DRENRO-482525 format. One record per residue: y, z, x of N, C-alpha, C in turn. Coordinates in Angstrom, 1 decimal, always signed. Atoms other than C-alpha are relative to their C-alpha. Example, Ala and Ser with C-alpha at 12.3 -4.5 7.8 and 13.67 -1.06 7.14 Angstrom:
2
<n_north -1.2, n_up +0.0, n_east +0.9, ca_north -4.5, ca_up +7.8, ca_east +12.3, c_north +1.2, c_up +0.0, c_east +0.9> $
<n_north -1.1, n_up +0.0, n_east -0.9, ca_north -1.1, ca_up +7.1, ca_east +13.7, c_north +1.1, c_up +0.8, c_east -0.8> $
END
This chain:
163
<n_north +0.7, n_up -1.2, n_east +0.6, ca_north +9.7, ca_up -21.4, ca_east +2.1, c_north -1.5, c_up -0.3, c_east -0.1> $
<n_north +1.4, n_up +0.2, n_east +0.0, ca_north +6.0, ca_up -20.9, ca_east +2.4, c_north -0.6, c_up -0.2, c_east -1.4> $
<n_north +0.6, n_up +0.3, n_east +1.3, ca_north +3.8, ca_up -22.1, ca_east -0.5, c_north -0.6, c_up +1.4, c_east -0.6> $
<n_north +0.5, n_up -1.3, n_east +0.4, ca_north +2.1, ca_up -18.6, ca_east -0.6, c_north +0.6, c_up +1.1, c_east +0.8> $
<n_north -0.5, n_up -1.1, n_east -0.8, ca_north +3.5, ca_up -15.3, ca_east +0.4, c_north -0.8, c_up +1.2, c_east -0.3> $
<n_north +0.9, n_up -1.1, n_east +0.2, ca_north +1.2, ca_up -12.4, ca_east +0.9, c_north +0.7, c_up +1.3, c_east -0.2> $
<n_north -0.6, n_up -1.3, n_east +0.2, ca_north +2.1, ca_up -9.0, ca_east -0.4, c_north -0.7, c_up +0.8, c_east -1.1> $
<n_north +0.6, n_up -0.9, n_east +1.0, ca_north +1.5, ca_up -6.3, ca_east -3.0, c_north +0.8, c_up +0.0, c_east -1.2> $
<n_north -0.6, n_up -0.3, n_east +1.2, ca_north +2.3, ca_up -6.0, ca_east -6.6, c_north -0.4, c_up +1.5, c_east -0.3> $
<n_north +0.3, n_up -1.4, n_east +0.0, ca_north +2.6, ca_up -2.3, ca_east -7.1, c_north +0.6, c_up +0.7, c_east -1.3> $
<n_north -0.4, n_up -0.9, n_east +1.1, ca_north +3.0, ca_up +0.4, ca_east -9.9, c_north +0.4, c_up +1.3, c_east +0.7> $
<n_north -0.6, n_up -1.2, n_east -0.6, ca_north +5.3, ca_up +3.2, ca_east -8.8, c_north +0.3, c_up +1.0, c_east -1.2> $
<n_north -0.2, n_up -1.0, n_east +1.0, ca_north +5.5, ca_up +6.4, ca_east -10.8, c_north +0.8, c_up +1.2, c_east +0.6> $
<n_north -0.7, n_up -1.2, n_east -0.4, ca_north +7.9, ca_up +9.4, ca_east -10.6, c_north -0.3, c_up +1.1, c_east -1.0> $
<n_north +0.4, n_up -1.1, n_east +0.9, ca_north +6.7, ca_up +12.7, ca_east -12.1, c_north +1.2, c_up +0.5, c_east -0.9> $
<n_north -1.2, n_up -0.4, n_east +0.7, ca_north +10.3, ca_up +13.4, ca_east -13.2, c_north +0.4, c_up -1.0, c_east -1.2> $
<n_north -0.3, n_up +1.1, n_east +1.0, ca_north +10.3, ca_up +10.2, ca_east -15.4, c_north -1.3, c_up -0.2, c_east -0.8> $
<n_north +1.2, n_up +0.2, n_east +0.7, ca_north +7.5, ca_up +10.6, ca_east -17.9, c_north -0.1, c_up -1.3, c_east -0.7> $
<n_north +0.2, n_up +1.3, n_east +0.6, ca_north +6.0, ca_up +7.4, ca_east -19.3, c_north +1.0, c_up -1.1, c_east +0.4> $
<n_north -0.9, n_up +1.0, n_east -0.6, ca_north +8.3, ca_up +5.3, ca_east -17.1, c_north -0.6, c_up -0.4, c_east +1.3> $
<n_north +0.6, n_up +0.4, n_east -1.3, ca_north +6.9, ca_up +3.2, ca_east -14.3, c_north +0.9, c_up -1.2, c_east +0.5> $
<n_north -0.7, n_up +1.1, n_east -0.6, ca_north +8.4, ca_up +0.7, ca_east -11.9, c_north -1.1, c_up -1.0, c_east +0.5> $
<n_north +1.0, n_up +1.0, n_east -0.3, ca_north +6.4, ca_up -2.5, ca_east -11.5, c_north +0.7, c_up -1.1, c_east +0.8> $
<n_north -0.7, n_up +1.0, n_east -0.9, ca_north +7.5, ca_up -4.8, ca_east -8.6, c_north -1.0, c_up -0.5, c_east +1.0> $
<n_north +0.8, n_up +0.5, n_east -1.1, ca_north +6.3, ca_up -6.5, ca_east -5.5, c_north +0.7, c_up +0.3, c_east +1.3> $
<n_north -0.6, n_up -0.2, n_east -1.3, ca_north +6.8, ca_up -6.1, ca_east -1.8, c_north -0.9, c_up -0.7, c_east +1.0> $
<n_north +0.8, n_up +0.6, n_east -1.1, ca_north +5.7, ca_up -7.8, ca_east +1.4, c_north -0.2, c_up +1.1, c_east +1.1> $
<n_north +0.2, n_up -1.2, n_east -0.9, ca_north +5.8, ca_up -4.3, ca_east +3.1, c_north -1.2, c_up +0.7, c_east -0.6> $
<n_north +1.0, n_up -0.9, n_east +0.6, ca_north +3.4, ca_up -1.5, ca_east +2.4, c_north +0.7, c_up +0.6, c_east -1.3> $
<n_north -0.6, n_up -0.6, n_east +1.2, ca_north +3.9, ca_up -0.1, ca_east -1.2, c_north +0.5, c_up +1.4, c_east +0.3> $
<n_north -0.4, n_up -1.3, n_east -0.3, ca_north +4.2, ca_up +3.3, ca_east +0.4, c_north +1.4, c_up +0.0, c_east +0.6> $
<n_north -1.4, n_up +0.2, n_east -0.5, ca_north +7.3, ca_up +2.1, ca_east +2.3, c_north +1.0, c_up -0.2, c_east -1.1> $
<n_north -0.9, n_up +0.3, n_east +1.1, ca_north +8.8, ca_up +0.8, ca_east -0.9, c_north +0.3, c_up +1.2, c_east -0.8> $
<n_north -0.2, n_up -1.3, n_east +0.7, ca_north +8.2, ca_up +4.1, ca_east -2.7, c_north +0.9, c_up +0.9, c_east +0.7> $
<n_north -0.9, n_up -0.9, n_east -0.8, ca_north +9.9, ca_up +5.9, ca_east +0.1, c_north +1.4, c_up -0.5, c_east -0.1> $
<n_north -1.4, n_up +0.5, n_east +0.1, ca_north +12.9, ca_up +3.6, ca_east -0.1, c_north +0.6, c_up +0.4, c_east -1.4> $
<n_north -0.5, n_up -0.4, n_east +1.3, ca_north +13.2, ca_up +4.3, ca_east -3.8, c_north +0.2, c_up +1.5, c_east -0.2> $
<n_north -0.1, n_up -1.4, n_east +0.0, ca_north +12.8, ca_up +8.0, ca_east -3.2, c_north +1.2, c_up +0.6, c_east +0.7> $
<n_north -1.1, n_up -0.4, n_east -0.9, ca_north +15.7, ca_up +8.2, ca_east -0.7, c_north +1.3, c_up +0.4, c_east -0.8> $
<n_north -1.3, n_up -0.4, n_east +0.7, ca_north +18.7, ca_up +8.2, ca_east -3.2, c_north +0.1, c_up +1.4, c_east -0.4> $
<n_north -0.1, n_up -1.4, n_east +0.4, ca_north +20.1, ca_up +11.6, ca_east -3.9, c_north -0.1, c_up +0.3, c_east -1.5> $
<n_north +0.1, n_up -0.1, n_east +1.5, ca_north +20.0, ca_up +11.0, ca_east -7.7, c_north -1.5, c_up +0.1, c_east -0.5> $
<n_north +1.4, n_up -0.1, n_east +0.4, ca_north +16.2, ca_up +11.0, ca_east -7.7, c_north -0.6, c_up +1.4, c_east +0.3> $
<n_north +0.4, n_up -1.4, n_east -0.2, ca_north +14.8, ca_up +14.5, ca_east -8.3, c_north -1.3, c_up +0.1, c_east +0.8> $
<n_north +1.3, n_up -0.1, n_east -0.7, ca_north +11.2, ca_up +13.8, ca_east -7.1, c_north -0.3, c_up -1.4, c_east +0.6> $
<n_north +0.4, n_up +1.3, n_east -0.7, ca_north +9.7, ca_up +11.1, ca_east -4.8, c_north -0.9, c_up -0.8, c_east -0.9> $
<n_north +0.9, n_up +0.9, n_east +0.7, ca_north +8.0, ca_up +8.1, ca_east -6.2, c_north -1.4, c_up +0.0, c_east +0.7> $
<n_north +1.4, n_up +0.1, n_east -0.5, ca_north +4.2, ca_up +7.8, ca_east -5.9, c_north -0.5, c_up -1.4, c_east -0.3> $
<n_north +0.6, n_up +1.3, n_east +0.2, ca_north +2.2, ca_up +4.6, ca_east -5.5, c_north -1.3, c_up +0.3, c_east -0.9> $
<n_north +1.1, n_up -0.2, n_east +1.0, ca_north -0.1, ca_up +4.7, ca_east -8.6, c_north -1.1, c_up -1.1, c_east +0.2> $
<n_north +1.0, n_up +1.2, n_east -0.1, ca_north -1.7, ca_up +1.2, ca_east -7.9, c_north +0.7, c_up -1.0, c_east +0.9> $
<n_north -0.5, n_up +1.2, n_east -0.8, ca_north -1.3, ca_up -1.7, ca_east -5.5, c_north -1.1, c_up -1.1, c_east -0.1> $
<n_north +1.0, n_up +1.1, n_east +0.0, ca_north -2.9, ca_up -5.1, ca_east -5.7, c_north +0.5, c_up -1.0, c_east +1.1> $
<n_north -0.3, n_up +0.9, n_east -1.0, ca_north -2.9, ca_up -7.4, ca_east -2.7, c_north -0.2, c_up -1.4, c_east -0.5> $
<n_north +0.0, n_up +1.3, n_east +0.6, ca_north -2.1, ca_up -11.0, ca_east -3.6, c_north +0.8, c_up -1.0, c_east +0.9> $
<n_north -0.7, n_up +1.0, n_east -0.6, ca_north -1.0, ca_up -14.3, ca_east -2.1, c_north +1.0, c_up -0.7, c_east -0.9> $
<n_north -0.9, n_up +0.5, n_east +1.0, ca_north +0.9, ca_up -15.1, ca_east -5.3, c_north +0.8, c_up +1.1, c_east -0.7> $
<n_north -0.6, n_up -1.2, n_east +0.6, ca_north +2.9, ca_up -12.0, ca_east -5.7, c_north +1.1, c_up -0.2, c_east -1.0> $
<n_north -1.1, n_up +0.3, n_east +1.0, ca_north +5.9, ca_up -13.5, ca_east -7.4, c_north -0.5, c_up -0.5, c_east -1.3> $
<n_north +0.6, n_up +0.4, n_east +1.3, ca_north +3.8, ca_up -15.2, ca_east -10.0, c_north -0.7, c_up +1.1, c_east -0.8> $
<n_north +0.6, n_up -1.1, n_east +0.7, ca_north +1.8, ca_up -12.1, ca_east -10.7, c_north +1.0, c_up +1.0, c_east -0.6> $
<n_north -1.0, n_up -0.8, n_east +0.5, ca_north +4.9, ca_up -10.0, ca_east -11.0, c_north +0.7, c_up -0.6, c_east -1.2> $
<n_north -0.7, n_up +0.7, n_east +1.1, ca_north +6.6, ca_up -12.5, ca_east -13.3, c_north -0.9, c_up +0.1, c_east -1.3> $
<n_north +0.9, n_up +0.0, n_east +1.2, ca_north +3.5, ca_up -12.6, ca_east -15.6, c_north -0.1, c_up +1.5, c_east -0.5> $
<n_north +0.0, n_up -1.4, n_east +0.4, ca_north +3.4, ca_up -8.8, ca_east -15.7, c_north +1.2, c_up +0.4, c_east -0.8> $
<n_north -1.3, n_up -0.2, n_east +0.7, ca_north +7.1, ca_up -8.6, ca_east -16.6, c_north +0.1, c_up -0.7, c_east -1.3> $
<n_north +0.0, n_up +0.7, n_east +1.3, ca_north +6.6, ca_up -11.2, ca_east -19.3, c_north -0.9, c_up +0.7, c_east -1.0> $
<n_north +0.9, n_up -0.7, n_east +0.9, ca_north +3.7, ca_up -9.3, ca_east -20.8, c_north +0.5, c_up +1.3, c_east -0.5> $
<n_north -0.6, n_up -1.3, n_east +0.3, ca_north +5.6, ca_up -6.0, ca_east -20.8, c_north +1.5, c_up -0.1, c_east -0.4> $
<n_north -1.4, n_up +0.2, n_east +0.3, ca_north +9.0, ca_up -7.5, ca_east -21.8, c_north +0.6, c_up +0.8, c_east -1.1> $
<n_north -0.5, n_up -0.8, n_east +1.2, ca_north +9.3, ca_up -5.6, ca_east -25.1, c_north +0.0, c_up +1.5, c_east +0.4> $
<n_north +0.0, n_up -1.4, n_east -0.5, ca_north +8.7, ca_up -2.3, ca_east -23.1, c_north +1.0, c_up +0.2, c_east +1.1> $
<n_north -1.0, n_up -0.1, n_east -1.1, ca_north +11.4, ca_up -3.0, ca_east -20.5, c_north +1.1, c_up +0.9, c_east -0.3> $
<n_north -1.1, n_up -1.0, n_east +0.3, ca_north +13.9, ca_up -0.2, ca_east -20.2, c_north +1.3, c_up -0.6, c_east +0.3> $
<n_north -1.3, n_up +0.7, n_east -0.4, ca_north +16.6, ca_up -2.2, ca_east -18.4, c_north -0.3, c_up -1.3, c_east +0.6> $
<n_north +0.2, n_up +1.3, n_east -0.7, ca_north +17.1, ca_up -5.5, ca_east -16.6, c_north -0.8, c_up +0.2, c_east +1.3> $
<n_north +0.7, n_up -0.3, n_east -1.2, ca_north +15.4, ca_up -3.8, ca_east -13.7, c_north -1.5, c_up -0.1, c_east -0.2> $
<n_north +1.4, n_up +0.1, n_east +0.1, ca_north +11.7, ca_up -3.4, ca_east -13.1, c_north -0.6, c_up +1.3, c_east -0.6> $
<n_north +0.5, n_up -1.2, n_east +0.6, ca_north +11.3, ca_up -0.2, ca_east -15.1, c_north -0.5, c_up -0.3, c_east -1.4> $
<n_north +0.6, n_up +0.2, n_east +1.2, ca_north +9.0, ca_up -0.1, ca_east -18.1, c_north -0.4, c_up +1.3, c_east -0.6> $
<n_north +0.4, n_up -1.2, n_east +0.7, ca_north +8.3, ca_up +2.5, ca_east -20.8, c_north -1.5, c_up -0.1, c_east -0.4> $
<n_north +1.4, n_up +0.0, n_east +0.2, ca_north +4.5, ca_up +2.5, ca_east -20.5, c_north -0.7, c_up +1.1, c_east +0.8> $
<n_north +0.8, n_up -0.9, n_east -0.8, ca_north +1.8, ca_up +4.8, ca_east -19.3, c_north -0.4, c_up -0.6, c_east +1.3> $
<n_north +0.5, n_up +0.6, n_east -1.3, ca_north +0.5, ca_up +4.4, ca_east -15.7, c_north -1.2, c_up -0.8, c_east -0.3> $
<n_north +1.3, n_up +0.6, n_east +0.3, ca_north -2.9, ca_up +3.5, ca_east -17.1, c_north +0.3, c_up -1.4, c_east -0.6> $
<n_north -0.3, n_up +1.3, n_east +0.6, ca_north -1.4, ca_up +0.7, ca_east -19.3, c_north +0.6, c_up -1.0, c_east +1.1> $
<n_north -0.6, n_up +0.8, n_east -1.1, ca_north +0.7, ca_up -0.6, ca_east -16.3, c_north -1.0, c_up -0.5, c_east +0.9> $
<n_north +1.0, n_up +0.4, n_east -1.0, ca_north -2.3, ca_up -0.7, ca_east -14.0, c_north -0.9, c_up -1.0, c_east -0.7> $
<n_north +0.8, n_up +1.0, n_east +0.8, ca_north -4.4, ca_up -2.5, ca_east -16.7, c_north +0.7, c_up -1.3, c_east -0.1> $
<n_north -0.7, n_up +1.3, n_east +0.2, ca_north -1.7, ca_up -5.1, ca_east -17.2, c_north +0.1, c_up -0.7, c_east +1.4> $
<n_north -0.1, n_up +0.6, n_east -1.3, ca_north -1.3, ca_up -5.7, ca_east -13.4, c_north -1.4, c_up -0.6, c_east +0.4> $
<n_north +1.3, n_up +0.5, n_east -0.3, ca_north -5.1, ca_up -6.0, ca_east -13.0, c_north -0.3, c_up -1.3, c_east -0.8> $
<n_north +0.3, n_up +1.2, n_east +0.8, ca_north -5.3, ca_up -8.5, ca_east -15.9, c_north +0.8, c_up -1.2, c_east +0.6> $
<n_north -0.8, n_up +1.1, n_east -0.5, ca_north -2.4, ca_up -10.6, ca_east -14.4, c_north -0.5, c_up -0.4, c_east +1.4> $
<n_north +0.5, n_up +0.5, n_east -1.3, ca_north -3.9, ca_up -10.6, ca_east -10.9, c_north -1.2, c_up -0.8, c_east -0.3> $
<n_north +1.1, n_up +0.8, n_east +0.3, ca_north -7.1, ca_up -11.9, ca_east -12.4, c_north +0.4, c_up -1.3, c_east -0.6> $
<n_north -0.5, n_up +1.2, n_east +0.6, ca_north -5.2, ca_up -14.5, ca_east -14.4, c_north +0.6, c_up -1.0, c_east +1.0> $
<n_north -0.7, n_up +0.9, n_east -1.0, ca_north -3.2, ca_up -15.8, ca_east -11.5, c_north -0.9, c_up -0.3, c_east +1.2> $
<n_north +0.8, n_up +0.2, n_east -1.2, ca_north -5.6, ca_up -15.3, ca_east -8.6, c_north -1.4, c_up -0.5, c_east -0.3> $
<n_north +1.4, n_up +0.3, n_east +0.4, ca_north -8.9, ca_up -15.8, ca_east -10.4, c_north -1.0, c_up +1.0, c_east +0.6> $
<n_north +0.8, n_up -1.1, n_east -0.6, ca_north -10.2, ca_up -12.6, ca_east -8.7, c_north +0.6, c_up +1.3, c_east -0.4> $
<n_north -0.5, n_up -1.3, n_east +0.4, ca_north -10.0, ca_up -9.0, ca_east -9.7, c_north +0.6, c_up +0.8, c_east +1.1> $
<n_north -0.5, n_up -0.9, n_east -1.0, ca_north -8.0, ca_up -6.4, ca_east -7.9, c_north -1.0, c_up +1.1, c_east +0.1> $
<n_north +1.0, n_up -1.0, n_east -0.2, ca_north -10.1, ca_up -3.6, ca_east -6.5, c_north +0.7, c_up +1.3, c_east +0.4> $
<n_north -0.5, n_up -1.3, n_east -0.4, ca_north -9.6, ca_up +0.1, ca_east -5.9, c_north -0.3, c_up +0.3, c_east +1.5> $
<n_north +0.3, n_up -0.4, n_east -1.4, ca_north -9.3, ca_up +1.4, ca_east -2.3, c_north -1.2, c_up +0.9, c_east +0.0> $
<n_north +1.2, n_up -0.8, n_east -0.2, ca_north -12.4, ca_up +3.0, ca_east -1.0, c_north +0.2, c_up +1.5, c_east +0.0> $
<n_north -0.3, n_up -1.4, n_east -0.1, ca_north -10.7, ca_up +6.3, ca_east -0.5, c_north +1.5, c_up +0.3, c_east +0.0> $
<n_north -1.4, n_up -0.4, n_east -0.1, ca_north -7.4, ca_up +8.2, ca_east -0.3, c_north +0.6, c_up -0.5, c_east +1.3> $
<n_north -0.7, n_up +0.5, n_east -1.2, ca_north -4.8, ca_up +6.8, ca_east +2.1, c_north +0.9, c_up +1.1, c_east +0.5> $
<n_north -1.0, n_up -0.9, n_east -0.6, ca_north -2.8, ca_up +8.9, ca_east +4.5, c_north +1.2, c_up -0.8, c_east +0.1> $
<n_north -1.2, n_up +0.8, n_east +0.1, ca_north +0.6, ca_up +7.7, ca_east +3.8, c_north +1.2, c_up +0.7, c_east +0.6> $
<n_north -1.3, n_up -0.5, n_east -0.5, ca_north +4.1, ca_up +8.1, ca_east +5.1, c_north +1.0, c_up -1.1, c_east -0.2> $
<n_north -1.0, n_up +1.0, n_east +0.3, ca_north +7.3, ca_up +6.2, ca_east +5.1, c_north -0.3, c_up -1.3, c_east +0.7> $
<n_north +0.3, n_up +1.2, n_east -0.8, ca_north +5.8, ca_up +3.7, ca_east +7.6, c_north -1.4, c_up -0.4, c_east +0.2> $
<n_north +1.4, n_up +0.3, n_east -0.2, ca_north +2.1, ca_up +3.7, ca_east +7.3, c_north -0.9, c_up +0.4, c_east -1.2> $
<n_north +1.0, n_up -0.4, n_east +1.0, ca_north -0.9, ca_up +3.9, ca_east +5.0, c_north -1.4, c_up -0.3, c_east +0.7> $
<n_north +1.3, n_up +0.1, n_east -0.7, ca_north -4.2, ca_up +4.6, ca_east +6.8, c_north -1.1, c_up +0.5, c_east -0.8> $
<n_north +1.1, n_up -0.6, n_east +0.7, ca_north -7.6, ca_up +5.1, ca_east +5.3, c_north -0.4, c_up +1.4, c_east +0.5> $
<n_north +0.3, n_up -1.3, n_east -0.4, ca_north -8.7, ca_up +8.7, ca_east +5.3, c_north -1.5, c_up +0.1, c_east +0.4> $
<n_north +1.4, n_up -0.1, n_east -0.5, ca_north -11.8, ca_up +8.4, ca_east +7.4, c_north +0.1, c_up +0.2, c_east +1.5> $
<n_north -0.1, n_up -0.3, n_east -1.4, ca_north -12.6, ca_up +9.5, ca_east +10.9, c_north +0.0, c_up -1.3, c_east +0.8> $
<n_north +0.0, n_up +1.3, n_east -0.6, ca_north -13.4, ca_up +5.9, ca_east +11.9, c_north +1.3, c_up -0.7, c_east +0.0> $
<n_north -1.3, n_up +0.6, n_east +0.1, ca_north -10.2, ca_up +4.6, ca_east +10.6, c_north +1.1, c_up +0.7, c_east +0.9> $
<n_north -0.9, n_up -0.8, n_east -0.8, ca_north -8.3, ca_up +7.4, ca_east +12.3, c_north -0.2, c_up -0.3, c_east +1.5> $
<n_north +0.3, n_up +0.3, n_east -1.4, ca_north -10.0, ca_up +6.6, ca_east +15.6, c_north +0.5, c_up -1.4, c_east +0.3> $
<n_north -0.5, n_up +1.4, n_east -0.3, ca_north -9.2, ca_up +2.9, ca_east +15.4, c_north +1.6, c_up +0.0, c_east +0.0> $
<n_north -1.5, n_up -0.1, n_east +0.0, ca_north -5.5, ca_up +3.7, ca_east +14.6, c_north +0.5, c_up +0.7, c_east +1.2> $
<n_north -0.5, n_up -0.8, n_east -1.2, ca_north -5.2, ca_up +6.2, ca_east +17.4, c_north -0.1, c_up -0.9, c_east +1.3> $
<n_north +0.2, n_up +0.8, n_east -1.2, ca_north -6.6, ca_up +3.7, ca_east +20.0, c_north +0.8, c_up -1.3, c_east -0.1> $
<n_north -0.7, n_up +1.3, n_east +0.1, ca_north -5.1, ca_up +0.5, ca_east +18.7, c_north +1.5, c_up +0.1, c_east +0.0> $
<n_north -1.5, n_up -0.2, n_east +0.1, ca_north -1.6, ca_up +1.8, ca_east +18.0, c_north +0.4, c_up +1.3, c_east +0.6> $
<n_north -0.3, n_up -1.3, n_east -0.6, ca_north -0.7, ca_up +4.5, ca_east +20.5, c_north +1.3, c_up +0.6, c_east -0.6> $
<n_north -1.3, n_up -0.5, n_east +0.6, ca_north +2.8, ca_up +4.7, ca_east +18.9, c_north -0.3, c_up +0.8, c_east -1.2> $
<n_north +0.3, n_up -0.8, n_east +1.2, ca_north +1.1, ca_up +6.1, ca_east +15.8, c_north -0.5, c_up +1.3, c_east +0.2> $
<n_north +0.6, n_up -1.3, n_east -0.3, ca_north -0.4, ca_up +9.0, ca_east +17.6, c_north +1.0, c_up +1.1, c_east -0.3> $
<n_north -0.9, n_up -1.1, n_east +0.3, ca_north +2.8, ca_up +11.0, ca_east +17.3, c_north +0.1, c_up +0.3, c_east -1.4> $
<n_north -0.2, n_up -0.4, n_east +1.4, ca_north +3.0, ca_up +12.9, ca_east +14.1, c_north -1.1, c_up -0.4, c_east -0.9> $
<n_north +1.1, n_up +0.4, n_east +0.9, ca_north -0.3, ca_up +11.5, ca_east +12.8, c_north -1.1, c_up +1.0, c_east -0.1> $
<n_north +1.1, n_up -0.9, n_east +0.0, ca_north -2.5, ca_up +14.4, ca_east +13.6, c_north -1.3, c_up -0.5, c_east +0.6> $
<n_north +1.2, n_up +0.5, n_east -0.7, ca_north -4.9, ca_up +12.5, ca_east +15.8, c_north -0.6, c_up +1.1, c_east +0.8> $
<n_north +0.7, n_up -1.0, n_east -0.8, ca_north -7.4, ca_up +14.9, ca_east +17.3, c_north +0.1, c_up -0.5, c_east +1.5> $
<n_north -0.1, n_up +0.3, n_east -1.4, ca_north -7.1, ca_up +15.1, ca_east +21.1, c_north -1.1, c_up -0.9, c_east +0.5> $
<n_north +1.1, n_up +0.8, n_east -0.5, ca_north -10.5, ca_up +13.7, ca_east +21.5, c_north +0.1, c_up -1.5, c_east -0.4> $
<n_north -0.2, n_up +1.4, n_east +0.4, ca_north -9.4, ca_up +10.5, ca_east +19.6, c_north +1.2, c_up -0.6, c_east +0.6> $
<n_north -1.3, n_up +0.5, n_east -0.4, ca_north -5.9, ca_up +10.3, ca_east +20.8, c_north +0.1, c_up -0.2, c_east +1.5> $
<n_north -0.1, n_up +0.1, n_east -1.4, ca_north -6.7, ca_up +10.3, ca_east +24.5, c_north +0.0, c_up -1.5, c_east +0.4> $
<n_north -0.1, n_up +1.4, n_east -0.4, ca_north -6.2, ca_up +7.2, ca_east +26.6, c_north -1.3, c_up -0.7, c_east +0.0> $
<n_north +1.3, n_up +0.7, n_east -0.1, ca_north -8.8, ca_up +4.5, ca_east +26.5, c_north -0.3, c_up -0.1, c_east +1.5> $
<n_north +0.4, n_up +0.1, n_east -1.4, ca_north -10.8, ca_up +4.5, ca_east +29.7, c_north -0.5, c_up -1.4, c_east +0.3> $
<n_north +0.5, n_up +1.3, n_east -0.4, ca_north -11.4, ca_up +1.3, ca_east +31.5, c_north -1.3, c_up +0.2, c_east +0.7> $
<n_north +1.3, n_up -0.1, n_east -0.6, ca_north -14.9, ca_up +0.8, ca_east +32.6, c_north +0.0, c_up -0.8, c_east +1.3> $
<n_north +0.0, n_up +0.6, n_east -1.3, ca_north -15.5, ca_up +0.0, ca_east +36.2, c_north -1.1, c_up -1.1, c_east +0.0> $
<n_north +1.0, n_up +1.0, n_east -0.1, ca_north -17.6, ca_up -3.0, ca_east +37.3, c_north -1.4, c_up +0.5, c_east +0.2> $
<n_north +1.3, n_up -0.7, n_east -0.3, ca_north -20.4, ca_up -0.6, ca_east +38.4, c_north -0.5, c_up +0.7, c_east -1.3> $
<n_north +0.5, n_up -0.7, n_east +1.2, ca_north -20.6, ca_up +1.0, ca_east +34.9, c_north -0.9, c_up -0.9, c_east -0.7> $
<n_north +1.0, n_up +0.8, n_east +0.7, ca_north -23.8, ca_up -0.3, ca_east +33.2, c_north +0.5, c_up -0.5, c_east -1.4> $
<n_north -0.5, n_up +0.4, n_east +1.3, ca_north -21.8, ca_up -0.5, ca_east +29.9, c_north +1.1, c_up -1.1, c_east +0.1> $
<n_north -1.0, n_up +1.0, n_east -0.1, ca_north -19.2, ca_up -2.9, ca_east +31.3, c_north -0.5, c_up -1.4, c_east -0.1> $
<n_north +0.4, n_up +1.4, n_east +0.1, ca_north -19.2, ca_up -6.6, ca_east +30.7, c_north -0.3, c_up -0.6, c_east +1.3> $
<n_north +0.2, n_up +0.5, n_east -1.3, ca_north -19.0, ca_up -7.3, ca_east +34.4, c_north -1.4, c_up +0.3, c_east +0.6> $
<n_north +1.3, n_up -0.4, n_east -0.6, ca_north -22.2, ca_up -5.5, ca_east +35.1, c_north -1.2, c_up -0.7, c_east -0.7> $
<n_north +1.1, n_up +0.6, n_east +0.7, ca_north -24.2, ca_up -7.5, ca_east +32.5, c_north -0.4, c_up -1.3, c_east +0.6> $
END
């Protein structure tokens, strides 16, 4: 087993469950984990990712969060009767205590789905469309961005061979 495992400690919230959050960890994207929890038929609304913190010590961070919120635990599972704000503040404090560095907010909204979370920026979309052609389908890549990458010929002044 590796000494450190990189992943996310996340806070998931479901609008149908007021003041109840799920705090756990995943080595996948938190959006994928939220999608997995939203699949059962007994869940009236899908789970949303309220917060995610990337860490190389995800098990230690999660354990510390669960210890600090132990008196607010609803069951033996990862559900706690706290507000989203309190859960996020606790995760932030635990990430700082374990990692020695604060968690940060993403720069902007993420385009999410069951298998992806991409930054909502034209540059990020361009990079995803070119780097991962399989993501083009269903992503809404503009045709100008989703087109095939053109190889430059040796005679093209912008090509490396011409330099």
